[in-house]
N, C-alpha and C positions, 0 to 999 in steps of 0.2 A: 350746483352751488352748496349742496349740503355739506360736502367734504371740506376738510381744512386745506387740502392741496388741490390746485386747479391746473389744467393743462390750457395754456393761454396762447392763442395765435396772435402774434404781435407784428403789426405792419409798421414799416419805417424803423425797424429795430437797430439800424446802424446810424441813425440820425441823432442829433443833440438830445432831444427829449426821449426818443426810442431807446437809445442805448442806456439812459439813466433809469428808465422804467423797466427795462430788462434786468438790470443789476438789482433793483429793489424788489422785483417779483421773485427773482431767485434766492435772494437773501430771506424771504418770507417762506421759502420752501416750495414755490410754485414752479411748475415745468414750462419753459418758454419755448415755443416753436416760432423762430424768427423768419420774417418774410423779407428778402432784399432782391433788388434787381439782378444782381449776380453775386456769386460767392468769390471772395478774394480777401486782400488785406483788411478790408473794413469788417467782414465778418469774423475773420480770425481775431480781431480786436475784441469783439463782443461775444464772450463764450455763452452760448445758449445750448439747450439740450439738443436741438436740431435746427438745421437751416433749410429754408425752401427758397430756390432760386425762381422768382416770378416777377416779370415786368409788368406793372400795373398799367401800363400803356396798352398792353395786349391782353388784359384780364378784364374785359368789359362784358363778359357773358357768365351767368351763374355756373355753368359747366366748368368754366376756368378755375373756380374756387371750391367746388364740391369735393374733388378728391383730397384736398388738404384739410377738410373739416372733420374727418373721421376721428373721433376721440376727443375733439376739442370741446372745452367747457365754456370758454369765454373768448372774445375777440376784443383787442385793443388796437385801434387805428391811430397811429402817430405819423402816418406818411403825409407829406406836404411838400410843394415846391413854390417858390416866390412868384415866378412868372414864366411864360413860355420862353423856350430857348431850345438849342439843339439837344434833342432827347428828353426835354420837359414840357409837359403840356398840362396846364392846371386843370382844364375841364376833364381830362382823363383821370388824373390823380385824385382830384377832389370830389368829383361827381360820378363819372361813369363806371370806374372801377369799384368804388364803394357801393354804389347802387346794386351792381351785380352780386357783390359780396352780401349785402343785406338780404337779397332774395335767396342767396344760396344758404344763408344761416337759417332763414325760415323753413326751408325744405329739409335742411338737415337736423333740425331741432336744437341748433345752438341759440340760446335765448339772450344771453348777456353780451351786450356790445358797448365798449367804451369808444366814444369818438372825440379825438383831440382836434377841436375847432380853433377858433381865434376870436378874440374880442372885437366886436363890430360886425361879425358875420350875420347877426340877426337883422342888421340894417341893410345889408347888400353891399354898401360902400361904393366907392368910385373905382375900384380895381377888380380885374378879373379874379385876383386871388381871393377876395372877400366874397365875391358873388358866387363863385363856384363852391367855396366853403359853405355858403348858405344853402345852395342847392343840395349838397351832401347831407347838410343836417336836416333839411325839410324832408328828403326821402327816407332818412332813418326815422324821423318822427311819425312819418305815416306807415311804417312797418308795424308788425305785431311783436317786435323784439323787446326786451327789457333793456332799454337803452339809457345811457348817461351821456350827456354832452358837456364837455369841459372846454371853456373859452378862456385860455390864458392870455395875459398881457404879454409884453416882451419878456421872454424867458432868459434868465441870466444864472450862471453858476460857475463852479470852478473850471469845468470844461468850457470852451468857447467856439462858436461857429456863427458865421453870418453877422448879424447885428450886434450880438454880444462880443464877438471877436473885434468888431470895428470900434466899439467903445474903448477897448483896451489900446487899439492902435492910435486912435485920435488922442488918447491920454498921453501917449509917447511923444507927440509933436511938440516942438518948442513953443509954438503958438496954437491956441485953440480956435478953430474955425467956428464962426458964429452962424447958427441956423435960426434966423429971426422968425421964420414961419412955422417952426416946428411946434407941435402940441406937447402936451404934458404926457408923462408915462408913469404908469403904476407898475413898475418892473416887479416880476414874481420870481422867486427863486426856484431853480430847477429841482431841488430837493423836495420842496413843497408840492410841486406838480406831480413828481413820481410817488410821493406819499399819498396824494389824493387818489391815484389810479388803484394803489394797493386797498385803500380804504373802500372804494366803491365795488371791489371784488370780494368783499367779505360777506358772509351769510347774513341775510337781513338788511343789507345796504339798500338805500332807496333806489328806485328806477324811475324812468321816464322824467328825469329832472334835468335842468340846465343850469350850470354854475358858471359864474365869471371868476376866473382865478386872477385876482388882482392883488398886488402888493399893498403894504400899509401906508406907503408914502407916495404922494404925487409930486414927481420931480420934473424939472426942465431938462432937456438933453444936456446942457452945459453942467448941470448938477450931477448927473449920472457920470459924465466923463470926469468931472472933478473929483468924484469919489474914487473912481479908479486911479486917477493920478496919485492921490494921496496913498492908496493902497500899494502902488508901485513904489512909493517913496520919493516921488518928485515934487518939487515946490509948485505952487499954483502957476498956471500958464496965463500969459496975456491974451485976451479974445481979440480975434481979428475978423473983420467982415470981408467975405469972399464976393467978388462981382457976380451977379446972376448968370452972366454969360459963361464964366468959368465953372459954375456948379452945373449949368446946362449940359456943358460938354462932358463933365464927369459922369452925369446920369446916362447920357446918350452912349458913351464909351462902354459903360457897364452893360447896356443893352446889347451893344455889338459883341462884346466878349462872350455873353451868354448864348449867342448864336455860333460861337466857336467852341461850345461845350464847357466854359468856365461858369462859375457861379459866383460872381462878385456881389457883395452886399450893396454896392452902390448901384441901383438901377432905378428906372422910373417908377416902378411900383413901390420901392422903398421910399422914394421922394413923397409920393402921395401918402403912403401910410405914415411917414414922419410928420407930414403937415396935419394929418387927421388926429395924431396922438394915439394913445392906447390906455384909456381909462375905463374903469368899471366899478360895479358894486359887488363887493366880495362878501357881503353879510350872510347870504343864504349859504354860501360854501363853508363860512367859519362856524355858522350856527349848527349846520347839520353834522359836519365832520369833526368839530372841535380842533381843527388844525388852526394854529395861529401863525400866519405867514410872517417870515422873517424880513425885515428891512434890509435894503442893500447895504447900509452901513454897518448893521449887525453881522450880516453874513460875511462881509469883507473882513471884519475885525476877528471873526472866529477862525480865519485861515489866512494868515499873514503871507504875503506873496513872496516868491523865492525868485532865484536868478533866471530860471527858465521862463517865469512870467514876463520878465523884463525883456528877455530875448525875443519872445513871441510878439510882444507889443511892438517893439522896434522893427521887427522883420516883416510884420503883417503888410504894411503898405509898401515896404521896400520889395516885396516879392513881385508884384506886377511890374515895377520899374526894372528890376534885374531881368525878368523874363522878356520884356519888351526890348530892352537893349540887346539881349541875346539873339532875338528873332531878327531885329534890325541889322545886327553885325552879319549874321549869315546871308540875309536877304541881299544886302547891299554888296557884300563880297561876291556873290554870284552874278549880280547885274553888272558890276563894274567889270568882272573878268569876260563877260560877254559882249561889253560894248567899248567904253573909252579905254579900258586896260587891255584889250585883246592883244593888240600887236606887241605891246611890251611883255606881257605874260607869255606869249608864244616864244618870243626871242629869249627870254630867260630860261624857258624850259628847254629850247633848242641848244643853249650854251651848256646844258648839262650832259649833252651827248646822247639825247634820246632820238635825235634826227627826225624822221618823218612822223614820229608819234607825238611831237610836241603839241600840235594843234588839238588832236583828240584827247590828250591829257588834260590840256586846259579846259576844253569844253566839258569833259567828264567831271573835272573838279568843280566847275561852276554849277552844272546841274546837280550835283551832289550837295553843293552849299544851299541851293534854292530848295532842294527837297527837305533838308534839315530844317530850314526856316518854316516850311508848311507843316512839317510833322510837330515842331514845337508849339506853333501857333494854335493847332487843333488839339483841344484838351485830352480827348481820348488817346491820342498818340504822342503827347508830350514827352512821357518818359522814354518811349522808343527814340523819339528825336534827339533828346539829351544824351542818351547812350550812344546813339550813332554819331552825334557830334563829338563826343568823347573819343570815340575809335578813330574817326576821321582826323581830329586834331593830333593825336598820337601817330597816326600814319603820316601826316604831313611833317612831323618832327623826324621821324625815321627815314623818309624818303629824302627830305631836305638834307639831312645830315649825310646821306650816302652819296647823293648826287651833287650837292652843292655845299660841302662842309664850310666853305668860306663865308656863307651867309651868317654864321654864328659871330663873325667878326665885323659884320656890316653895322655901321653906326646907327643905322635906322632899326636894326633888330628884327628882321621879318621872322627869324625863327625864334628869337627870344620873346617876342611878344606873344607867341602861342601859350607860354606858360601862364600868364594871368588869365588868358581866355579858358584854359583848363581849370584854373581855380574858380572862375565864375561858373563854369559848367558844373562843377561839384556843389557849388553852393546852391544853384537852381535845383539840382536834383535832391539836395538835402531838405529843401523847404517846399517841394513840389505838392506834397500831401495837402488835401484840403481840410480833412479831419481824420 
């Protein structure tokens, strides 16, 4: 810690907070070694000195971390997941893997560790998210390391992901859904969080302290959304109450999607955290660091919104609708072809002159349709599914034009309707990225 430049191992470096911390550390001349589950587009988007591909779900022994600590001066842990899902397990990411890392740091002589926790983690809370965060914090506190635990409120900034993206999406709706049971929020700016990490890595910075990173204003959810609506240039929206049964369906649908590999912000953990609110005492943080957290209004006023912000806000909630329609289209097409529409499909295919290959062709097309629906529904293969759908749609147009060109003149437009399907396909590919 005596030098001006540090080599920092940064966990969760591709996330909302982690990527901001990476940029801020590098701007101050520090060397960042990023840890990500895999290398790909997300790691190319965050330029660091070096990337380590390490899945924290499988890094639960000190030996998994030891090879990556050579030459490391400090560790910053920004990794986190909202709740269990396909590929996400809060106990592994928040407790087991960090515990192994803390032991490896002790053995390797890496003393400085910055832990990005969450407001309310000291109480345990009612969710596995907070309970496992608390477990990770306590294990760090029990270590011999020079730790700092940061517990931010809901983090917002110019980049958006998860809850911060949802605020913008809700601001784009013509009516503002009311959340009567939601608690208050001390939203904190992403830049202030990143600045704090830089501060506690400076020589002589305090250690073995816990700070609550809370913004200066205590806001209702409707006030946060209203601020974003004004920032986006839209007039105030009328608030409407949604029935509890409809909200319950939305939370449960989010849980289901998480087991298909997606990470929607609307899940049962988010519901419980929203009801709890996110408020804290920021006095120790401000007094020790001298950082004056910016209010949401001031941060938004400093960076007026552009057209891309309005596009993002409008498309965010439209994205799951487009993908659901697309999956349903391919799924139902395959089912109908194999059931009620089988005889008609075989007869149409036979009329093109393919003879005894009519039935196998129909069956093969139907199975391909079902496979595309499954690929798109499963998040890890969604891009492959969309590209396959694009290729298959073009194949249908080419084959149909060659075998039955008269279909172009059909008033029901069986070939013509493939064109808007192609457009929907391209739109889904364009907005598929999560961050």
